[in-house]
N, C-alpha and C positions, 0 to 999 in steps of 0.2 A: 739269558747273556747274550749279547751279540758278540760272535765272532771274527773277526777279521785274519784272514789268509793271504799272503802274497809268496808264491812258491819260488823260491831261489834254483832255477833249474840246471844251473851252471852249465849251461849251454852245453851240452855234448853231442853236436849237432859236428857234420861233418867238415864247413867250412874252420871252429877253434879247431877241432884236432888236427886238421891242416895246419892252422898256424901255431899250434904249438908246438907241431913235430918241428917246424921252420924256424922255434925260437929254442926249441930243444929244451923245451919246460913238459912238464906232466900235463894233458890236458887239464886233467882237477886244479892243479893249481892255477892255473892261466886262469879260468873261470872264477875259482874263488876270487882272485887278485881283482878282476874287474865287478864280482858281486861287490865285494868291500867297498870298491871305489863309487861303486851305485849310491851303495848307503850314507856315502859321506856327502855325495851331491844332494840325496834325497831330505837329508837333518839340515843342509845349507837354506834350501828351497819351504823350511820347517813343513815335510811333509810327516804326519805321525807314525809311526813305526805300527806293524799289524801286530795281529796277539801272537800272531803264528807267523814264522820264516823259513817254510820245511826248506831242505835242500837234499833233491832229488839221489845222489849217495848214498844218506842215511836213510833212506826209504826201500831200498831194493827189495827185503822181505814183502812189503805190500805193493809192491809192483807188481812181482811176481804170482803173489798170491789172487791180485784180480785178474791174471792174465789167466791164470788156470783155471778159476770159475768161468771166466770165459768161454774159454776150451771145453769145459765139462756140460758148458749147455750149447754145443755146438755151434756157436757162433765166432771161433777161431780155430785154427787149423796151422798144420806144424809141417815145414817143410826145409827138411835138412838143415836144421839150426834156426829156420828163420820160424815166426809165428805170425801169422797175418789175423788180420779179423776182416769177416765173410760181411759185406755189408749187405749181401743177398737177404740176411737174417735179419736186417734192421728195416723194420718196415715205414718208418717213419722217417728213413734218411733225409736229408735236404729239406728236414720242418724248419730251422733256422734262417737259413741264407736263400730259399727256394729253388735250390736247384734239384733239376732231376736227374736222377742214376742215367736217364737214357741220351740228358743234355751233356753229361762231365765228357769232356774229350782226353781221354787219358791218351799218354804219350808226347804229346805237345813239349811237356818240358823234361819229364825222364824218361828211357825208354822204358816202356811196360814190360813187366819181370814175366816171363811166358809159365812160370811156377803158379800163379796168382788164379785163381777161379773164375774172379772178375776182374776185371785191370783197375778199378777204383778200390779194390783192398789193398787197408793200408798197414804197415807195419806196427806189431805190440811187441816185439823182439828182434834183434838183428843178430844173427852170429856173429862172433867176433873174426875181425880181420886184423893183418899185422900191424903192429905201431899204433892200436887203439886201444880204449881203456875197454877191461872185461868183467863182467861179474858172473859166477858159476849160477846156474839155472837145471831146471830137468829136460831143457832142449839141448843144454851143452852151454860154453861161455860166451856170452856175448853183454849186449848193453841195451837199454828198455829204446823202446820208440820214442817217438817224438811226443805223440799225444796219447799215451798212456801215464805217463808221468804225475800230469796234472788229475786227472780222473783219482787215480791212487791217493794223490796226497788231498784232495780237497775232500774226497769220500771218509777218511780216517781224520780228519780235522775240524771239518762242518757238517758233515753227514753229505749220502748220497742226495740228499734235498737241503737246496740252501737257499737263500733269497735273492742276491747280485752276485754275475758275474761280468767281471770286466774284461777290457782289451781291445788291441784297436782295430780298426776296422777290417784290416788285410787280415784279420785273424778268423774272421767267421765262417768264409770255407778257403781250406778246408781242417784247420785245427778245431775251433767250437763244433762243427757238423763231426767231427770224428769221437771230440770228447764227448757228446752227447749219444750215441752209436754206443759207445765201448761203456761208459756208464750205466746205462738203462740194460746195458744186456750183463752186465755185472751184478747188479743190483734191482731188485725187483720195486721198490719206492724211492725214486730219484728224479731228480729236474732243477730245472733253475728258472724262479719267478721272473727274474727282471736281468735281461742282457743289455750291459751296458757299453756302447764300443765308441770310441774314441776317434775323432777326425783327426788325420797324421797334421805335425806341422812342413811347413813345404816351403822352398827357397828359391823363390821365382814359378811359382804355382808348382813346382815339381818337389815328391816328398824327397824330404830330405834321409839320404841314406848312403854308408861308406863304400859301396861299390860307384856310385857318382860321385862319392868323392866331395857333394855339396851341404854338409853336413855341417856345425858349427857346436864343438864341445860347450856344455855347461859351461863348466869352468872357463872358458875363454869369454865367455858371455859376461859372467859374473866377476871376472877379472876387472871390469866396467862399468858394470851395471852392479847395483844392490841385487841380491839374491830376490827380495821380495817384488822389487821394481819386475823382475822376470816370472816372478811368480802371477802377477797382476796381467803383466802381458798375456799367460798362458790361459788364463782365464778369462779374456775380451772376447773369446767365442765359446759360443753356444758349444759343450765339449763333443758334440759328433760334426761339427761343420771343422772341415781344415783351416789351418791359421797358418798365414803365410808372413814367414820369419823377416820382419825389415828394422832395420836400426832405427826408421821415424818412429813404430809403434814402439817401440822398447824405450827410446827417450819420453813419446808421450805418458805412456806408464810410470814411467821414474818422475816427471813433471807430475804427475797427476799426485802420486804418493806422497810425493813430497808438501806438495799442498796441506793435504788429507795431516800430515805431522808438525807442521809449520803451525797450520791451527790450532791444534792439540796444543801445543808448545803454547802458543801465544794466548791461552785459554788458562793453562796451568800458573805462566803468570799474571794473569790478570785476575787471578780467584785467590791470588796467596796471602792477600791482605784479609780476606775474609776467611779464610778456614776456621779461625777460631770461632768465630761469629757464627758460622753454619754448627759449629758443637753447640755455643752455645743457646741458639735459636731453639732446638731439641723438637725440630719437626713441625713451629706453628707457621713458618713462612710456605705458600701454596706457590705451584708452579704456575707460571700465567699460562690462560688460553690458549696462546698459539707456542707456546710448548708442549702442551698436551697434545696437540694435532700434530705435530713437527715428529715427536717420538710416537704417536701412535702410527701416521705415515711410514714413517721409516723401518718400523719390524712389519708392520702389515704388506708393504712394498716386497719388502726382502721377501719374507716368506710366500708371496706367487709371486715373486721371480721364481724362487727353488721350485715352489711346486710345479713349474712348465720344466718340465725333464730335467732339473738341476742348469736353468739357464743363468749364468753368469754373466754374460754378456750385458754389460752397462748396467751392472749391478748396482754399482756403486755412483751413480748419475741420479737423477729425480730426487724423489725425498731426501736421500742422502747428501745429494749436493744441497739441498735446502735447509739441511740442520748444518752445514759447514756454512754457509751464507750467516744462517740466524747467528751463531757463535762468533761470526767476524764483526757483524753487525754490534751484537749486544756486547763483545768488547770495549766499543769503541763510548758505546753509551753508561755503563757503569759508575766511571767517576763522576758521572754530571745529574746524578738520580740523587732522590732524599732517599733516607733510611730504610725506610719499610717497604714501598717499590723494588729498592735494589736487591735488598734479601730476596726478592720475589723471583726476582731475575738469577743470582748468584744462584738460589737451588733449581732454578730452569735450566741453568746451563750446564749443572752439574750432572741432572736427569738427561739430557742431549748428551753429554759426554760417555754418559754408560752405555747409552743407545749405539752410539756410534761408536764403541768400542766392540759390542757384544757382535757386530754387525762383520769387523774385523777379525776377530778373534774366530767364530764359525769360518769366515774363507782365509784362515790361517793369515793372515796379512797381522797379526796385530804383534806387534814386537817385546820380546822382552825386556829392551832395555829402554832406560827413559826415554820420552819423547826427545829432550835435547841430544843425548847420546845417538841415537837414530838419527839426526837430521847430519849428525857431524861423519859418521859411516855415508851417507847420503854424498855429503859434500867431496867426501874424499876420492869416491867414486867419479864422481864429476872431474876434479883434479885430476885424477888419471885418464881419462877420454880428451881431456882439452889437451893433457901432456903437460902439465904446469905444477910445480910445485905452490904452494900455498903462499910464502915467503915473496914469490914472483908477482902473485896476484894483487896482495897488498901492498908491494913495491909499487906497481903501476895503480891502486887507489890513491897511493900518497904522491904519483905524479899528479896526478888527476885532481887532486886537493890544490896544490901549488898552480897549478895551469888556473881553475876557475880563482883562483884567488888574485890571478895575475891580470883574470878577465882573459885569460885564453880560451874561446871556449871551441872553438876549433879543436886545437889539442885533447880539451875535455872530453867533446862527442867522437873523437876517434880512438879513445882510451875504452871509453865505453859499447863501440859498436866494435871493436876487435874482439872484446872479451863475451858479446854477445855471440859473434858468431863461433865462440868455441864454448858453446854454453853455459858463460859464466853472466850472470846476470846481476849489475851493478843498482843497490837502492841506498836512496838518501835519506835520512833519517832526520826529519827535523829534532835538534837539538843535540843528534850522537852524530857520530862520526859516518862515512860511507860504509854498508854490509854489502856482501857480496851471498850471492844463492845459485844453484844450479837453475837452469832452463832451457828449454828447446833450444838447440845451436839456430841464430837467425837463418842460417844458409838452411838448414834442415826444415824450415816450418812451410806445410803443404801449399803450395799455388795454384789457383784454381785449374782443373784441367789437367794438372800436372800428377805424372806419379814416380815413386820413386824405386828404383830396382835395389834388392837386398843385397845386402854384402855382409861380411862379420865384422863386430863392431873395432 
């Protein structure tokens, strides 16, 4: 059985405690509020919930017990209600980060505590201070150090030895290094098979952060872009690499996702006359050789990319785009074909759609809505970006229709260009009225040698 755990640390850190005091609320109430809001954002991005989501405040007994074990093994020591881990008792300290004790430069960011046996020793338990949350312990009232929380909860829910541990690259040292040291001290058989450290989302090549005031909240982005477009954008770089936030990249992701779902919606419409025939066929019609190759290539290329350290960059390019092209080309062929080869193509399209859906599902990009309803949601986001109501777009389409009837092609072109600048593309469908769809804003399309500065959407 595979278990997934995401620790809700409730952020019992000094910054959160100070902020809670400023707001006149309990630190745990403030952190719980942010934890709940975080889960709302993760749900919108179609992130699956982990098996367990333990909270620090519910696991003080386990945390204290692990600290007692570390002290009993002479790897920790108490000083006036504080408990420190002795890094000198950890022979492999630095194995993850490559940081050697002789090279660590304690005191650069925080003044060295003279009570420590080694300046690199870190807190397992912090004695209570005024206006801070605290719990009773063998060393007096206090709260856990930052690192011990993760070790205690992962050991409880996953066992001291488990396969995958994730986190941001900035946590490698000291956080994950200290996790390893204290877990190894407390548990005889402990370890992590794979450490997956993600790069940061940056703004103008600088890591986003509240202190720099250069971050963009998820909900500010999803107010104008579909959450799955944001998810697509976040997967556009290999997870270990930094990803620079830009409106152009968000627009590109949104456009790419719209193309995929418009293709699938067109396919549903094209296959609708043949659904009954597919059931009656009973599997007699075979896929075309081309379709078999496309399905095989889509799956093998996808598996190959994910096997390369979960490399999701360009994962929907290559064979996946070949599948999209096959669908679009085949749709135009269907009505012109004889019955037998047509059924073969129909069956082929059904199988290609299955393969495409499997890829989207694994990536968390498969909507639970109908394709049509999903496209409507994406169009609403495009209208929000353009600051237009759909009625305004339809009125402009009607004005353009009249202009074309009057052979006023200059006005007709101006309307098309005006909407294109706002990310609205007009498409004249033969035998039907003009329809609109989201597109890359004409002004945002990259020019040769040009770069675009990141800005909030």
